[in-house]
C-alpha angles and dihedrals in degrees: 000000000000134000124237107210119193126187104231102169134039122261092226108127093017122127120263090251093055091047090051091049092052090050089047089055087056095248120142115160133025111277093023114135137200129189106221136180116266099244131144090250093054091045089051091052092048091050091054091057099028090131091059101043143056116220130196130173114232133191117234119203114229115233119220116246 
């Protein structure tokens, strides 16, 4: 399972730590999205900026090697 994280609000007025967290998640502009691994580190980053992002869990089909 992975997480699709979308920046829904601007980082204007946010603290430097929150801005750095949004950049660390790979989000640049409002409505930009990233599909990230569901790890404790990513979950912690999302929790820190929960008021700025929208998160949804997505199923990723495994391809056979």
